[in-house]
C-alpha positions in Angstrom: 2.7 33.6 33.7 1.3 30.1 34.2 -2.4 29.6 34.9 -3.2 26.1 36.4 -6.8 26.4 35.2 -5.6 27.0 31.7 -3.4 23.9 31.7 -6.2 21.8 33.2 -8.7 22.9 30.6 -6.3 22.5 27.7 -5.4 19.0 28.7 -9.0 18.1 29.2 -9.9 19.4 25.7 -7.3 17.2 24.1 -9.2 14.1 25.4 -12.6 15.4 24.3 -14.2 12.9 21.8 -16.4 15.6 20.3 -13.3 17.5 19.3 -11.9 14.5 17.5 -15.3 13.8 15.8 -15.5 17.5 14.7 -12.0 17.4 13.2 -12.8 14.2 11.2 -16.1 15.6 10.0 -14.3 18.7 8.7 -11.5 16.7 7.0 -13.9 14.2 5.3 -16.5 16.8 4.5 -19.3 14.8 6.1 -21.8 15.4 8.8 -20.7 15.2 12.5 -23.5 12.7 13.1 -22.1 10.4 10.4 -18.7 10.4 12.0 -20.1 10.0 15.5 -22.1 7.0 14.5 -19.2 5.4 12.7 -16.7 6.0 15.5 -19.2 4.4 18.0 -19.6 1.4 15.7 -15.8 1.0 15.2 -15.1 1.4 18.9 -17.8 -1.2 19.6 -15.9 -3.8 17.6 -17.6 -3.4 14.2 -15.5 -3.9 11.1 -15.5 -1.6 8.1 -17.1 -4.2 5.8 -19.9 -4.8 8.3 -20.5 -1.0 8.8 -20.4 -0.3 5.1 -22.8 -3.1 4.2 -25.2 -3.4 7.1 -25.2 0.0 8.9 -25.9 2.4 6.1 -28.7 4.2 8.0 -26.4 4.9 11.0 -23.5 6.2 8.9 -25.6 8.0 6.3 -24.4 5.7 3.6 -20.7 6.2 3.9 -18.9 3.8 1.6 -16.0 1.5 2.4 -13.4 3.9 0.9 -14.5 6.8 3.1 -14.8 4.4 6.1 -11.3 3.2 5.6 -10.0 6.7 5.4 -11.9 7.6 8.5 -10.5 4.6 10.4 -6.9 5.6 9.5 -7.4 9.3 10.3 -9.2 8.4 13.6 -6.1 6.5 14.7 -3.8 9.4 13.7 -5.9 12.1 15.4 -6.2 10.1 18.6 -2.5 9.7 18.6 -2.1 13.4 18.0 -4.5 14.3 20.8 -2.7 11.9 23.2 0.6 13.5 22.3 -0.9 17.0 22.7 -2.1 16.1 26.2 1.4 14.8 27.1 3.0 17.9 25.8 0.7 20.2 27.7 1.2 18.2 30.9 5.0 18.3 30.5 5.1 22.1 30.0 2.6 22.7 32.8 4.7 20.7 35.2 7.7 22.9 34.3 5.6 26.0 35.2 6.0 27.4 31.7 2.5 27.0 30.1 1.2 30.4 29.1 -2.1 31.2 27.5 -0.6 32.0 24.1 1.5 28.8 24.1 -1.5 26.8 25.2 -3.6 28.2 22.3 -0.8 27.4 19.8 -0.5 23.9 21.1 -4.3 23.4 21.0 -4.5 24.6 17.4 -1.5 22.5 16.2 -3.0 20.2 13.5 -0.1 18.0 12.8 2.4 16.0 14.8 5.3 18.0 13.3 3.8 21.4 14.4 3.2 20.0 17.8 6.8 18.8 18.2 8.1 22.2 16.9 6.2 24.0 19.7 7.4 21.5 22.3 11.0 21.6 21.2 12.1 24.5 23.6 10.5 22.7 26.5 11.5 19.1 25.7 13.9 17.6 28.2 17.2 17.2 26.3 20.8 16.3 26.9 23.2 19.0 28.1 23.9 21.2 25.1 26.5 23.8 24.3 23.8 26.4 24.7 22.9 25.0 28.1 26.5 25.1 29.2 26.7 28.7 28.1 23.6 29.6 30.1 25.1 27.9 33.1 28.2 30.1 32.6 25.9 33.2 32.8 26.0 34.2 29.2 22.3 34.4 28.6 22.2 38.2 29.5 25.0 38.8 27.0 23.0 37.2 24.2 19.9 39.1 25.2 21.8 42.4 25.4 23.3 42.1 21.9 19.8 41.4 20.4 18.1 44.3 22.3 20.8 47.0 22.2 20.9 48.0 18.5 23.9 50.3 18.8 26.1 48.0 20.9 29.5 46.5 20.2 29.3 42.8 21.0 33.0 42.6 21.8 32.7 45.4 24.3 29.7 43.9 26.0 31.5 40.5 26.2 34.4 42.0 28.1 32.5 41.9 31.3 31.5 38.3 30.9 35.0 36.8 30.9 34.9 34.2 33.7 37.9 31.7 33.8 36.1 29.7 36.6 33.4 28.9 34.0 35.9 28.3 31.2 35.1 31.7 29.6 38.7 32.8 29.3 38.4 35.5 26.6 36.0 37.7 24.6 35.7 35.0 21.8 34.6 32.3 24.2 32.0 34.7 25.6 30.7 35.6 22.2 30.7 31.9 21.1 28.6 31.0 24.1 26.1 33.8 23.3 26.0 32.6 19.7 25.2 29.1 20.8 22.4 30.3 23.0 20.8 32.3 20.2 21.4 29.6 17.6 19.5 27.1 19.8 16.8 29.6 20.4 16.3 30.3 16.7 16.5 26.6 15.9 13.6 26.0 18.3 11.4 28.9 17.1 8.3 27.0 15.8 7.2 29.9 13.5 10.7 30.2 12.0 10.9 26.4 11.5 7.5 26.5 9.7 8.6 29.3 7.4 11.9 27.6 6.5 10.2 24.2 6.1 7.6 25.6 3.7 10.3 27.5 1.7 12.6 24.5 1.4 9.7 22.2 0.4 8.5 24.6 -2.3 11.9 25.5 -3.7 14.4 22.9 -2.5 16.0 20.1 -4.5 17.2 16.6 -3.6 20.8 16.1 -4.8 22.1 12.6 -5.4 25.8 11.8 -6.0 27.6 8.5 -6.2 29.5 7.6 -3.1 33.3 7.7 -3.4 34.6 4.4 -4.7 31.2 2.9 -5.5 31.1 3.8 -9.2 31.8 0.2 -10.3 29.5 -1.8 -8.0 26.6 0.6 -8.0 25.7 0.2 -11.7 22.0 -0.4 -10.9 21.9 3.2 -9.5 24.0 4.9 -12.2 21.1 7.1 -13.3 21.4 8.9 -9.9 25.2 9.2 -9.8 24.7 12.9 -10.6 21.1 13.8 -10.2 18.9 16.5 -8.8 15.2 17.2 -8.8 12.8 19.5 -6.9 11.4 18.0 -3.8 7.8 18.6 -4.7 8.0 16.9 -8.1 9.9 13.7 -7.1 7.7 10.6 -7.8 7.5 8.0 -5.1 9.3 5.2 -7.0 12.2 7.5 -7.7 12.5 8.5 -4.1 12.5 4.9 -2.9 15.1 3.9 -5.5 17.5 6.6 -4.3 16.8 5.8 -0.7 17.7 2.2 -1.5 20.9 3.4 -3.1 21.8 5.4 0.0 20.9 2.4 2.2 23.3 0.3 0.2 26.1 2.9 0.5 26.1 3.6 -3.2 24.5 7.1 -3.2 24.9 10.2 -1.0 21.8 12.3 -0.8 21.6 15.9 0.4 19.1 18.8 0.5 19.8 22.1 -1.3 18.5 24.9 -3.4 19.2 25.4 -7.1 22.9 25.7 -8.0 22.8 29.4 -8.6 21.1 30.0 -5.2 23.5 27.7 -3.4 26.4 29.6 -4.7 25.2 32.9 -3.3 26.9 34.5 -0.3 25.2 34.7 2.2 23.0 31.7 1.6 19.4 32.6 0.9 18.2 30.7 3.9 20.6 32.7 6.1 19.1 35.9 4.8 15.6 34.4 5.4 16.4 33.7 9.0 17.6 37.2 9.6 14.6 38.8 7.9 12.1 36.5 9.7 13.6 37.3 13.1 14.0 41.0 12.3 17.2 41.2 14.2 19.0 43.6 11.9 21.7 41.2 10.8 23.7 42.5 7.9 26.4 40.8 5.8 28.3 43.7 4.2 31.8 44.4 5.2 30.9 48.0 6.3 28.0 46.9 8.5 28.2 47.6 12.2 29.9 45.0 14.5 26.6 44.0 16.0 25.0 43.5 12.6 27.9 41.4 11.3 27.9 39.4 14.5 24.2 38.7 14.3 24.7 37.7 10.6 27.3 35.2 11.7 24.8 33.8 14.3 22.3 33.4 11.4 25.0 31.5 9.4 25.8 29.3 12.3 22.1 28.6 13.0 21.6 27.5 9.4 24.8 25.5 8.9 25.1 23.8 12.3 21.5 23.6 13.6 19.0 23.8 10.8 20.4 22.4 7.6 21.1 18.9 8.9 17.8 19.0 10.8 15.8 19.9 7.7 17.8 17.6 5.5 16.9 14.7 7.7 13.3 15.8 8.2 12.4 16.6 4.6 14.1 13.5 3.2 12.1 11.7 5.9 9.0 13.4 4.6 9.8 12.3 1.1 10.3 8.8 2.4 7.0 8.9 4.2 5.0 10.2 1.2 6.7 7.7 -1.1 6.0 4.8 1.2 2.4 5.9 1.5 2.1 5.9 -2.3 4.0 2.6 -2.7 1.6 1.1 -0.2 -1.4 2.5 -2.0 -0.1 1.1 -5.3 0.5 -2.3 -3.7 -2.9 -2.4 -2.1 -4.6 -1.4 -5.4 -2.7 -4.1 -7.3 -3.4 -6.7 -4.6 -7.1 -5.9 -4.8 -7.2 -6.4 -8.5 -5.4 -9.7 -8.2 -7.6 -11.0 -5.4 -10.7 -10.1 -7.3 -9.5 -11.7 -10.5 -12.0 -13.9 -12.3 -12.2 -17.4 -10.8 -12.5 -20.4 -13.1 -15.0 -21.9 -10.6 -15.6 -25.4 -9.5 -13.9 -27.4 -12.2 -11.4 -30.3 -12.2 -8.0 -28.8 -12.6 -4.5 -30.2 -13.2 -1.7 -28.0 -11.7 1.6 -28.2 -13.5 4.6 -26.7 -11.8 7.3 -26.6 -14.5 10.9 -27.6 -13.8 13.8 -28.8 -15.9 16.4 -30.8 -13.9 14.1 -31.8 -11.1 11.1 -32.5 -13.4 7.6 -31.0 -13.6 5.4 -31.5 -10.6 1.8 -32.4 -11.4 -1.2 -32.3 -9.0 -4.9 -32.9 -9.9 -7.8 -31.5 -7.9 -11.5 -32.0 -8.1 -14.1 -29.1 -8.3 -13.9 -28.7 -4.5 -10.1 -28.4 -4.5 -9.5 -31.9 -3.0 -6.3 -33.5 -4.3 -7.0 -36.5 -6.5 -3.6 -37.5 -7.7 0.0 -36.4 -8.1 2.9 -37.2 -10.3 6.3 -36.0 -11.5 7.3 -36.0 -15.2 10.7 -35.4 -16.8 10.1 -34.1 -20.4 13.2 -31.8 -20.4 16.9 -32.1 -19.7 18.6 -34.3 -18.5 16.1 -37.2 -18.9 14.2 -35.8 -22.0 11.3 -38.3 -21.5 8.9 -36.3 -23.6 6.9 -39.2 -24.9 6.5 -40.8 -21.5 5.5 -37.4 -20.0 2.8 -36.9 -22.6 1.4 -40.4 -22.0 1.4 -39.8 -18.2 -0.4 -36.5 -18.6 -3.0 -37.9 -21.0 -3.7 -40.9 -18.7 -4.2 -38.6 -15.7 -6.5 -36.2 -17.6 -8.6 -39.0 -18.9 -8.8 -40.8 -15.5 -9.9 -37.7 -13.6 -11.9 -35.9 -16.3 -9.7 -32.8 -16.1 -11.2 -29.6 -17.6 -8.4 -27.1 -17.1 -4.6 -27.2 -16.9 -3.0 -24.5 -14.8 0.7 -24.1 -15.8 3.0 -22.1 -13.5 4.7 -19.2 -15.2 8.2 -19.9 -13.9 11.1 -21.6 -15.6 10.1 -23.8 -18.5 6.5 -22.6 -18.5 6.5 -22.0 -22.3 8.1 -25.4 -22.9 5.5 -26.9 -20.7 2.7 -25.2 -22.7 4.2 -26.7 -25.8 4.2 -30.1 -24.1 0.6 -29.8 -23.3 -0.3 -28.7 -26.8 1.5 -31.7 -28.2 -0.3 -33.9 -25.8 -3.7 -32.5 -26.9 -2.7 -32.9 -30.6 -1.7 -36.6 -30.0 -4.8 -37.3 -28.0 -7.6 -35.3 -29.7 -10.3 -36.9 -27.5 -8.9 -34.9 -24.6 -9.7 -31.2 -24.7 -8.6 -29.5 -21.5 -8.0 -25.8 -21.7 -4.5 -24.8 -20.6 -3.9 -21.5 -18.8 -0.6 -20.0 -17.6 -1.0 -19.0 -14.0 1.1 -16.9 -11.7 3.1 -19.0 -9.4 4.0 -16.0 -7.3 4.3 -17.0 -3.7 3.6 -20.7 -4.4 7.0 -21.7 -3.0 6.4 -19.6 0.1 3.1 -21.4 0.7 4.5 -24.8 0.0 7.0 -24.5 2.8 4.6 -22.9 5.3 3.1 -24.5 8.4 -0.3 -24.2 6.8 0.7 -26.2 3.7 2.2 -28.9 6.0 -1.0 -29.1 7.9 -3.1 -29.3 4.7 -0.9 -31.8 3.0 1.2 -33.6 5.5 1.9 -36.5 3.1 2.8 -34.4 0.1 6.3 -33.3 -0.9 6.9 -29.6 -0.7 7.2 -29.3 -4.5 3.9 -31.1 -5.1 2.2 -28.7 -2.7 3.2 -25.9 -5.0 1.5 -27.7 -7.9 -1.7 -28.0 -5.8 -1.6 -24.2 -5.1 -1.2 -23.4 -8.8 -4.2 -25.5 -9.6 -6.3 -24.1 -6.8 -5.5 -20.5 -7.6 -7.0 -21.0 -11.0 -10.2 -22.3 -9.4 -10.5 -19.4 -7.0 -7.6 -16.9 -6.8 -9.0 -15.2 -3.7 -9.4 -18.4 -1.7 -5.9 -19.5 -2.4 -3.9 -16.3 -2.3 -5.2 -15.4 1.2 -3.0 -18.3 2.4 0.2 -16.4 1.3 1.8 -13.4 2.9 0.8 -10.5 0.7 4.4 -9.3 0.2 5.3 -12.7 -1.4 2.6 -12.3 -4.1 4.9 -9.8 -6.0 2.5 -7.0 -7.2 4.1 -4.3 -5.1 6.6 -1.5 -5.7 9.6 -1.5 -3.3 7.4 -3.3 -0.8 10.4 -4.4 1.2 11.6 -0.9 1.7 8.5 0.7 3.2 7.1 0.8 6.7 6.2 -2.8 7.3 3.6 -2.1 10.0 1.7 0.3 7.7 2.1 -2.1 4.7 0.6 -5.0 6.7 -2.3 -2.9 8.0 -3.1 -1.6 4.5 -2.9 -5.1 2.9 -4.9 -6.7 5.6 -7.6 -4.1 5.1 -7.6 -4.9 1.3 -7.9 -8.6 1.9 -10.7 -8.1 4.4 -12.6 -5.9 2.0 -12.2 -8.4 -0.9 -13.1 -11.5 1.1 -16.2 -9.9 2.5 -17.2 -8.4 -0.9 -17.2 -11.9 -2.4 -18.6 -13.8 0.6 -17.4 -17.1 1.9 -18.9 -20.6 1.7 -18.7 -21.7 5.4 -18.9 -25.4 4.5 -15.9 -25.4 2.1 -13.7 -22.4 3.1 -10.2 -23.0 4.6 -9.3 -21.5 8.0 -7.1 -18.8 6.4 -10.0 -17.6 4.3 -12.5 -17.8 7.2 -10.1 -15.8 9.3 -10.5 -12.8 6.9 -14.3 -12.7 7.4 -15.7 -9.7 9.3 -15.8 -10.5 13.0 -13.7 -13.6 12.8 -10.1 -14.3 13.7 -7.7 -17.2 13.3 -9.0 -19.0 16.5 -12.6 -18.8 15.5 -11.8 -19.8 11.9 -10.0 -23.0 13.2 -13.0 -23.7 15.5 -15.4 -23.5 12.6 -13.3 -25.9 10.5 -13.0 -28.3 13.5 -16.8 -28.2 14.2 -17.4 -28.8 10.5 -15.0 -31.8 10.5 -16.6 -33.3 13.5 -20.3 -32.6 12.8 -20.6 -32.3 9.1 -21.8 -29.3 7.1 -23.6 -26.4 8.6 -27.3 -26.6 7.6 -28.1 -23.0 8.6 -26.4 -19.9 9.9 -27.8 -20.3 13.4 -25.7 -23.4 13.8 -22.6 -21.2 13.8 -23.5 -20.3 17.4 -22.7 -23.9 18.4 -19.0 -23.3 17.5 -16.8 -22.8 20.5 -16.3 -19.0 21.3 -18.6 -18.0 18.5 -20.8 -15.5 20.4 -23.5 -13.1 19.5 -21.1 -10.3 18.6 -19.2 -12.6 16.2 -22.4 -13.8 14.7 -23.6 -10.2 14.2 -20.4 -9.2 12.4 -19.8 -12.4 10.4 -23.2 -14.0 9.5 -24.0 -11.8 6.5 -20.7 -12.7 4.8 -20.9 -16.4 5.4 -22.8 -18.4 2.8 -24.5 -21.8 3.2 -25.4 -23.3 -0.2 -28.3 -25.7 -0.4 -29.1 -25.2 3.3 -32.4 -25.2 5.1 -33.0 -21.5 4.5 -32.4 -20.2 1.0 -31.6 -16.7 2.5 -28.5 -18.3 4.1 -26.9 -18.4 0.6 -27.3 -14.7 0.1 -25.8 -11.6 1.7 -29.1 -10.8 3.5 -28.2 -10.6 7.2 -30.1 -12.8 9.5 -31.2 -9.7 11.5 -33.2 -8.8 8.4 -34.9 -12.1 7.9 -38.1 -10.8 9.6 -38.1 -8.0 7.1 -37.9 -10.5 4.2 -40.8 -12.4 5.7 -42.8 -9.2 5.6 -41.9 -8.7 1.9 -42.8 -12.4 1.1 -46.1 -12.0 3.0 -47.0 -8.9 1.0 -46.3 -10.9 -2.2 -48.0 -14.0 -0.8 -45.1 -16.2 -1.9 -42.1 -18.1 -0.6 -38.4 -17.2 -0.9 -37.5 -19.8 -3.5 -40.2 -18.4 -5.8 -38.6 -15.0 -6.0 -34.9 -15.4 -5.4 -32.9 -15.1 -8.5 -35.9 -14.0 -10.6 -35.5 -10.7 -12.3 -38.6 -8.5 -11.8 -40.1 -10.8 -9.1 -40.4 -7.8 -6.8 -42.1 -5.3 -9.2 -45.3 -5.5 -7.3 -43.9 -3.9 -4.2 -41.9 -0.7 -3.3 -39.0 -0.7 -0.9 -40.4 2.4 0.8 -43.4 0.3 2.0 -41.2 -1.6 4.4 -39.4 1.2 6.1 -39.6 1.0 9.9 -37.7 2.2 13.0 -34.9 -0.4 12.3 -34.5 -0.6 8.6 -34.3 2.4 6.3 -34.5 2.7 2.6 -30.8 2.0 1.8 -30.9 -1.4 3.5 -34.2 -2.4 2.0 -33.0 -1.5 -1.5 -30.0 -3.7 -0.9 -32.2 -6.6 0.2 -34.4 -6.2 -2.9 -31.3 -6.3 -5.1 -29.9 -9.3 -3.3 -33.2 -11.3 -3.6 -33.2 -10.7 -7.3 -29.5 -11.8 -7.6 -28.7 -13.8 -4.5 -25.0 -14.4 -3.7 -23.8 -12.4 -6.7 -20.1 -12.5 -7.2 -18.5 -9.0 -7.9 -15.7 -10.6 -9.8 -15.7 -10.6 -13.6 -16.2 -13.6 -15.9 -13.3 -15.9 -16.4 -11.2 -15.7 -19.6 -7.6 -16.4 -20.5 -4.8 -14.8 -22.5 -3.1 -16.7 -25.3 0.6 -16.3 -25.7 1.9 -16.3 -29.3 3.1 -19.7 -30.5 6.9 -19.8 -31.1 7.6 -16.7 -28.9 9.2 -18.2 -25.8 12.4 -16.2 -25.1 13.7 -12.7 -25.6 15.5 -13.9 -28.7 12.2 -14.7 -30.3 11.0 -11.1 -30.1 11.4 -8.5 -32.8 10.5 -4.9 -32.9 7.0 -4.3 -34.2 5.6 -7.6 -33.1 2.1 -7.4 -31.7 1.4 -9.8 -28.9 -1.3 -10.6 -26.3 -0.2 -10.4 -22.7 -1.3 -10.1 -19.1 -0.7 -7.1 -16.9 1.4 -8.5 -14.1 2.1 -5.4 -12.1 1.2 -1.7 -12.2 3.6 1.0 -10.9 3.3 4.8 -11.0 5.6 4.9 -14.1 3.8 2.3 -16.1 2.7 -1.3 -16.3 4.6 -4.6 -16.6 3.1 -7.1 -19.0 3.8 -10.8 -19.1 4.1 -11.8 -22.8 5.3 -15.3 -22.2 9.1 -14.9 -22.6 10.1 -15.3 -18.9 10.7 -11.6 -18.6 8.0 -9.0 -18.2 8.0 -6.0 -20.6 7.3 -2.4 -19.5 4.6 -0.2 -21.0 5.7 3.2 -19.9 2.9 5.5 -18.7 3.3 7.6 -21.9 2.6 4.5 -24.0 -0.5 3.2 -22.3 -3.0 5.2 -24.3 -3.3 7.9 -26.9 -4.6 10.3 -24.3 -2.7 11.7 -21.4 -2.6 9.2 -18.5 -2.1 10.6 -15.0 -2.4 7.3 -13.2 -1.6 4.0 -15.0 -4.4 2.3 -13.1 -6.9 4.5 -14.9 -6.1 2.4 -18.0 -4.9 -1.0 -16.8 -5.3 -3.4 -13.9 -3.3 -6.4 -12.6 -4.6 -9.5 -14.4 -6.0 -7.6 -17.4 -5.4 -9.1 -20.9 -4.0 -6.5 -23.2 -2.6 -6.2 -26.8 0.9 -4.8 -26.9 3.5 -4.0 -29.6 7.2 -4.6 -29.0 9.1 -1.3 -29.2 12.6 -2.3 -28.1 14.4 -5.5 -26.9 17.6 -5.1 -24.8 18.8 -8.6 -24.4 21.9 -7.7 -22.4 19.9 -5.8 -19.7 16.8 -8.1 -20.1 14.5 -5.3 -20.8 11.5 -5.1 -23.1 9.9 -1.9 -24.1 6.2 -2.3 -25.1 3.5 0.0 -26.2 -0.3 -0.4 -26.1 -0.6 2.2 -28.8 -0.6 -0.3 -31.7 -0.6 2.3 -34.4 2.7 3.7 -33.2 5.8 3.3 -35.4 8.4 1.1 -33.8 11.6 2.8 -32.8 14.4 2.8 -30.3 13.3 3.7 -26.8 15.3 6.0 -24.6 17.1 4.7 -21.6 15.0 4.2 -18.5 16.1 5.8 -15.3 14.3 3.3 -13.0 16.2 0.3 -11.6 14.4 -2.9 -12.4 11.5 -2.7 -10.0 8.9 -4.9 -11.5 7.4 -8.3 -10.6 10.8 -9.9 -11.0 12.5 -7.8 -8.4 11.5 -9.8 -5.4 11.5 -13.3 -6.8 7.8 -13.5 -7.4 7.2 -12.4 -10.9 3.9 -12.5 -12.6 0.2 -12.3 -12.1 -2.7 -14.5 -13.0 -4.1 -14.4 -16.5 -7.7 -13.7 -15.8 -9.1 -10.3 -16.9 -10.4 -7.6 -14.7 -11.6 -5.0 -17.2 -12.2 -4.8 -20.9 -9.1 -4.1 -23.0 -8.4 -0.5 -23.6 -8.0 1.0 -27.1 -4.4 1.4 -28.1 -4.0 4.0 -30.9 -1.9 7.0 -31.7 1.7 8.1 -32.1 4.6 6.4 -30.4 5.8 7.5 -27.0 8.9 5.6 -26.0 8.1 3.0 -23.3 11.4 3.6 -21.5 11.3 7.4 -21.7 13.6 9.1 -19.2 11.5 9.3 -16.1 13.6 12.1 -14.6 12.5 14.5 -17.3 
């Protein structure tokens, strides 16, 4: 029986903000007040970096990681609540919303559970079961279930109706079967039971598609493969899904072979037991029991198996995509926060053979000073002329660093630079191999054309290579994250979720470092809290027309830069050598009066204490607590005054590739080399050792101890020592180990298709180090160990 008051109250509760806040607080294990304050700030237009940095009192000190999780879950729960309301409204309009159903829908904590409950009431196309009901067979189906001693055939005799195309007993019983099968397939509790059983005990089977054995070699490790659903790692799932998408693999869901061979199928038995309908499968069972057993078989084969196969493979895809996005985001963060060389004069060298090497020289601010093209390699082989050209340019512009792109001919270009330094010893620039990932994408972009309208596309790439050595973060934000090449199957995952996650990473990194408003590009400014592409362009335009900003307050003169934008952005925008020294720090302008109180207490001026360790020893942060600023913020201000504008990125250092090791043919087993971690996947780390092909350090060879997550040991951009374990020239694979005491030996065949930095065109990461080198000791674990074991 439907109760209108029940439906109205249920629908209203779904839109209750306090319900959502309570759910979030429970999930995140934080106080309701913390969630409520955060939600209010986010709904008011505040960004996560701003809330994490400048609203600690309101949120109770929630860090940016928790805030990001809260932000994502808030979106999911709001979508869930909106869907819940729509479901309740739909069922209420049908006059079928009962109190127990309303309670079940209200308690549904996932979208899947909600849709299971809605399935019987969801408008659908005309089904076989619906046709059977229209033919008047619903009472027959109900009678067979309820009358335990009945003979289905005898009952069906009275339901023969040629006018409704029910011409015989079989047609009547088939219609009753279709009605029950649809009913069982829409039983939310049965679905939940089977789903959990299959997830816990099921396997994913992969077979090669007929006729694709020859052209599907990249997927041959999955030609005859099975693994439990719960233990499948994300990279393996995405690899098999890619194989299916390309028509090479067929994937299906099942139990273990011994269970699959049982008759009846274990899931059929489970349906019968769960429904308690007395179905039996023995030959001597009653006609009713045998018929109900057949209904259970039909429900499994026709209704449920394909549904669960699609759903659970979809669940695998979703979890694998989430993990791939997490890995990509983590790698991108490491790359963006790689150590900058800083304001130095740099020569960017984009190696090439037939078309020559493109050269661009920039000053410490990134301004292009000069460009050239040299031809030291085939077919011109003007090596001497190239060396003289490089030397002249270096001397003319006082170049301190040479950034060499890591593409084709990078090692040959390194040798060219080394020979140049040897021939001209008065010149002493330091050469660094730099990732050119995404440089070609940037070069052909509208932004690059706007920045360098008079430069050839290829020369723009050399400028980008030079600039990313100066400041990786400032340059890489100009490139679509997917083109940077530190992801794992990034083109196979949900692109909307990938973009959202990567945008969040870039926002966090940019705001953690801070941005010089007088030198930053529009793409970099657009990533600052509270700003967007339009405001960023307006800032650059105002700067071009009026000169440098002298203080933060001048930002309010920029078109469309209002008080809200100022509140969100000002603390992350730096003004070096401006009118107020605090403008070069992360102290927010709203806290300047607080700083004045601190300075008055010390009877000094800001320049006398900023950057001086121990200058604030005479006062305690607790002395300045008031109704607006609490202890967390005041402690942050004390720290910032002692180290104003501190950069969270590490000190710049470079890796040195071994002289004479330029190609795979130069490698031999047991060789110890220095390299740079170019990508980190769940199964290990790819390392650039300077031979135009990254090697793989399998997760089992990263450290002597057990490693659960490769990122616990290595980061993108980290300099590491590795030993060559195996070289497969034909397949262009290098097995490496970071356990340098391991004995060299043949590695087992890897089961992963090549899914490293080279898979999407953009290959290798920058050479600057993020963390200290880990120890590498212990017995050998083969880098290419079979990942399916």
